[in-house]
Backbone as CSV, one residue per row, in Angstrom:
resi,resn,N_x,N_y,N_z,CA_x,CA_y,CA_z,C_x,C_y,C_z
1,MET,98.386,102.636,109.076,98.373,103.618,108.005,97.977,104.967,108.620
2,ARG,98.599,106.012,108.150,98.321,107.353,108.660,96.896,107.787,108.314
3,ASP,96.308,108.536,109.224,94.945,109.030,109.012,94.848,109.861,107.734
4,GLN,95.878,110.661,107.457,95.854,111.508,106.261,95.841,110.666,104.988
5,VAL,96.582,109.562,105.008,96.632,108.676,103.843,95.278,107.984,103.664
6,LYS,94.685,107.530,104.765,93.357,106.900,104.688,92.327,107.884,104.133
7,TRP,92.366,109.111,104.645,91.417,110.129,104.205,91.562,110.373,102.697
8,PHE,92.805,110.544,102.243,93.039,110.831,100.834,92.731,109.616,99.967
9,ALA,93.089,108.430,100.435,92.790,107.203,99.683,91.283,107.043,99.493
10,THR,90.512,107.458,100.475,89.052,107.417,100.342,88.597,108.354,99.233
11,ARG,89.196,109.545,99.148,88.861,110.475,98.061,89.202,109.856,96.711
12,MET,90.372,109.240,96.647,90.793,108.598,95.393,89.806,107.500,95.004
13,GLU,89.445,106.658,95.964,88.531,105.551,95.685,87.166,106.067,95.249
14,ASN,86.683,107.132,95.884,85.395,107.707,95.489,85.427,108.173,94.038
15,LYS,86.537,108.794,93.631,86.672,109.245,92.247,86.718,108.039,91.296
16,LEU,87.438,106.991,91.684,87.512,105.790,90.846,86.136,105.128,90.730
17,ALA,85.444,105.013,91.852,84.124,104.368,91.856,83.137,105.118,90.964
18,ALA,83.257,106.428,90.940,82.371,107.238,90.089,82.614,106.966,88.612
19,ASN,83.743,106.359,88.293,84.097,106.061,86.895,84.131,104.565,86.604
20,ASP,83.499,103.769,87.461,83.490,102.317,87.256,82.846,101.898,85.941
21,HIS,82.035,102.757,85.360,81.386,102.435,84.092,82.377,102.467,82.925
22,LYS,83.559,103.009,83.155,84.577,103.090,82.096,85.356,101.787,82.019
23,VAL,86.091,101.618,80.943,86.788,100.365,80.647,87.867,100.028,81.673
24,GLY,88.646,100.975,82.114,89.761,100.701,83.015,91.055,101.209,82.429
25,TRP,92.120,101.031,83.175,93.397,101.621,82.742,94.420,100.585,82.292
26,GLN,94.143,99.311,82.493,95.096,98.290,82.087,95.260,98.342,80.576
27,GLY,96.491,98.314,80.160,96.781,98.300,78.735,96.966,99.671,78.108
28,GLU,96.667,100.738,78.857,96.905,102.079,78.312,98.413,102.318,78.257
29,PRO,98.895,103.011,77.234,100.334,103.297,77.163,100.744,104.284,78.258
30,ASP,101.996,104.216,78.667,102.505,105.068,79.748,102.260,106.544,79.486
31,TYR,102.486,106.982,78.253,102.361,108.409,77.945,100.939,108.916,78.172
32,TYR,99.931,108.041,78.044,98.544,108.442,78.289,98.406,109.024,79.692
33,PHE,99.028,108.370,80.655,98.904,108.807,82.042,99.650,110.114,82.293
34,THR,100.793,110.289,81.671,101.523,111.539,81.874,100.763,112.703,81.247
35,VAL,100.142,112.469,80.107,99.326,113.509,79.476,98.129,113.840,80.364
36,ARG,97.459,112.808,80.862,96.280,113.031,81.714,96.667,113.715,83.024
37,MET,97.816,113.352,83.592,98.261,114.023,84.820,98.510,115.502,84.569
38,LYS,99.104,115.850,83.428,99.334,117.264,83.092,98.012,118.008,82.966
39,GLU,97.028,117.361,82.336,95.708,117.979,82.218,95.074,118.194,83.595
40,GLU,95.188,117.180,84.440,94.618,117.282,85.786,95.377,118.293,86.637
41,LEU,96.681,118.406,86.436,97.451,119.428,87.156,96.991,120.829,86.768
42,LYS,96.662,121.009,85.503,96.144,122.308,85.049,94.812,122.586,85.738
43,GLU,93.948,121.584,85.808,92.662,121.749,86.502,92.881,122.039,87.989
44,LEU,93.878,121.397,88.598,94.210,121.664,89.991,94.669,123.107,90.162
45,GLN,95.520,123.533,89.268,96.022,124.911,89.312,94.862,125.909,89.197
46,ASP,93.940,125.640,88.292,92.773,126.508,88.121,91.926,126.534,89.392
47,ALA,91.722,125.375,89.999,90.932,125.306,91.236,91.617,126.073,92.363
48,LEU,92.931,125.946,92.442,93.673,126.689,93.468,93.568,128.192,93.234
49,MET,93.677,128.598,91.986,93.602,130.023,91.644,92.213,130.589,91.964
50,SER,91.198,129.751,91.826,89.829,130.220,92.096,89.523,130.243,93.595
51,GLY,90.371,129.582,94.375,90.146,129.530,95.809,89.169,128.445,96.244
52,ASP,88.754,127.598,95.318,87.792,126.534,95.621,88.544,125.320,96.176
53,LYS,88.597,125.229,97.494,89.360,124.157,98.144,88.774,122.768,97.873
54,THR,87.461,122.666,97.816,86.836,121.365,97.536,87.209,120.894,96.134
55,ALA,87.136,121.785,95.163,87.523,121.428,93.792,89.006,121.073,93.736
56,ALA,89.829,121.805,94.480,91.267,121.523,94.490,91.549,120.143,95.078
57,ILE,90.843,119.806,96.158,91.009,118.469,96.756,90.623,117.393,95.744
58,ASN,89.520,117.595,95.046,89.082,116.627,94.028,90.101,116.496,92.906
59,GLU,90.684,117.614,92.503,91.706,117.568,91.451,92.976,116.875,91.941
60,CYS,93.310,117.061,93.212,94.451,116.329,93.784,94.217,114.822,93.672
61,ALA,92.990,114.395,93.963,92.658,112.974,93.853,92.757,112.501,92.405
62,ASP,92.349,113.343,91.456,92.461,112.968,90.038,93.921,112.782,89.641
63,VAL,94.766,113.733,90.034,96.200,113.626,89.715,96.764,112.336,90.327
64,ALA,96.433,112.114,91.588,96.940,110.929,92.288,96.435,109.639,91.653
65,ASN,95.188,109.629,91.210,94.655,108.417,90.576,95.377,108.089,89.281
66,PHE,95.673,109.101,88.478,96.409,108.814,87.243,97.832,108.350,87.547
67,ALA,98.442,108.897,88.590,99.770,108.421,89.005,99.683,106.979,89.494
68,MET,98.626,106.654,90.254,98.430,105.286,90.736,98.220,104.327,89.568
69,MET,97.425,104.736,88.588,97.166,103.874,87.427,98.457,103.566,86.675
70,LEU,99.274,104.591,86.477,100.557,104.388,85.806,101.433,103.450,86.631
71,ALA,101.515,103.717,87.932,102.333,102.865,88.804,101.825,101.425,88.791
72,ASN,100.513,101.248,88.784,99.934,99.909,88.749,100.310,99.179,87.469
73,ASN,100.202,99.870,86.328,100.571,99.238,85.060,102.064,98.891,85.028
74,LEU,102.900,99.791,85.565,104.340,99.524,85.612,104.642,98.335,86.518
75,TRP,103.955,98.270,87.648,104.143,97.164,88.588,103.744,95.833,87.941
76,VAL,102.588,95.822,87.273,102.128,94.595,86.611,103.135,94.162,85.543
77,ALA,103.625,95.120,84.753,104.608,94.799,83.704,105.901,94.268,84.319
78,ARG,106.347,94.916,85.396,107.577,94.464,86.054,107.403,93.063,86.621
79,GLU,106.270,92.811,87.258,106.026,91.478,87.817,105.969,90.422,86.723
80,ARG,105.360,90.783,85.606,105.294,89.856,84.474,106.710,89.536,83.991
81,GLU,107.537,90.579,83.846,108.917,90.389,83.396,109.706,89.573,84.415
82,MET,109.533,89.884,85.687,110.263,89.158,86.729,109.788,87.719,86.807
83,GLY,108.485,87.523,86.606,107.949,86.165,86.603,108.553,85.354,85.478
84,PHE,108.677,85.992,84.309,109.300,85.323,83.177,110.755,85.025,83.502
85,ALA,111.438,86.009,84.096,112.847,85.823,84.444,112.986,84.700,85.470
86,LYS,112.107,84.675,86.472,112.162,83.630,87.493,111.927,82.260,86.863
87,THR,110.931,82.183,85.967,110.640,80.922,85.286,111.833,80.485,84.454
88,HIS,112.442,81.422,83.724,113.594,81.125,82.888,114.753,80.617,83.745
89,ILE,115.028,81.290,84.854,116.120,80.895,85.742,115.821,79.530,86.363
90,THR,114.572,79.326,86.792,114.189,78.034,87.375,114.369,76.914,86.361
91,ASN,113.950,77.165,85.118,114.110,76.152,84.073,115.585,75.847,83.819
92,GLN,116.429,76.888,83.803,117.862,76.670,83.608,118.438,75.849,84.757
93,CYS,118.073,76.189,85.988,118.577,75.456,87.154,118.126,74.006,87.115
94,THR,116.885,73.784,86.700,116.363,72.418,86.599,117.144,71.633,85.555
95,ARG,117.426,72.262,84.399,118.205,71.584,83.354,119.615,71.256,83.841
96,ILE,120.230,72.198,84.557,121.585,71.970,85.072,121.575,70.842,86.093
97,ALA,120.588,70.874,86.991,120.495,69.828,88.020,120.238,68.480,87.384
98,THR,119.376,68.429,86.383,119.071,67.176,85.691,120.308,66.656,84.974
99,ALA,121.022,67.546,84.303,122.248,67.142,83.605,123.274,66.628,84.605
100,SER,123.374,67.302,85.746,124.318,66.885,86.777,123.933,65.521,87.341
101,ASP,122.652,65.319,87.582,122.168,64.028,88.077,122.430,62.923,87.076
102,ASN,122.221,63.216,85.800,122.463,62.223,84.760,123.937,61.843,84.703
103,GLN,124.817,62.839,84.849,126.251,62.561,84.829,126.643,61.724,86.035
104,THR,126.062,62.029,87.195,126.361,61.269,88.410,125.881,59.838,88.260
105,THR,124.683,59.649,87.705,124.129,58.315,87.513,124.970,57.525,86.529
106,GLU,125.384,58.158,85.427,126.205,57.470,84.432,127.564,57.130,85.006
107,GLY,128.114,58.027,85.819,129.400,57.766,86.454,129.310,56.608,87.424
108,SER,128.179,56.508,88.131,127.985,55.408,89.078,127.900,54.078,88.352
109,LYS,127.273,54.073,87.170,127.141,52.854,86.398,128.511,52.393,85.926
110,GLU,129.374,53.352,85.541,130.695,53.011,85.022,131.564,52.449,86.129
111,THR,131.437,52.986,87.352,132.278,52.504,88.438,131.689,51.308,89.119
112,GLY,130.407,51.018,88.926,129.712,49.935,89.630,129.759,48.664,88.939
């Protein structure tokens, strides 16, 4: 992993850890994150305009954390959907294989 990514990920984690007392982001609607990112982008813009680089870095981490939270929720939802799809497909294949086996067994009885 690139040093820059590690450095920034540490900033993100520090911001998340500071908010561990909060409920979490699972189950929040997608639009919540886009609204929060817009708010954080405004704070980032203000920090940049003021020339406060430390505040700007912190706001970058806030924006990134809300993007990560949204991506995490989307990933979990997609995996859930894919898991359901995989289970559904597996069940269909099992039914087809079972039906095929039953037909083969019945055919063997008729010829035997």
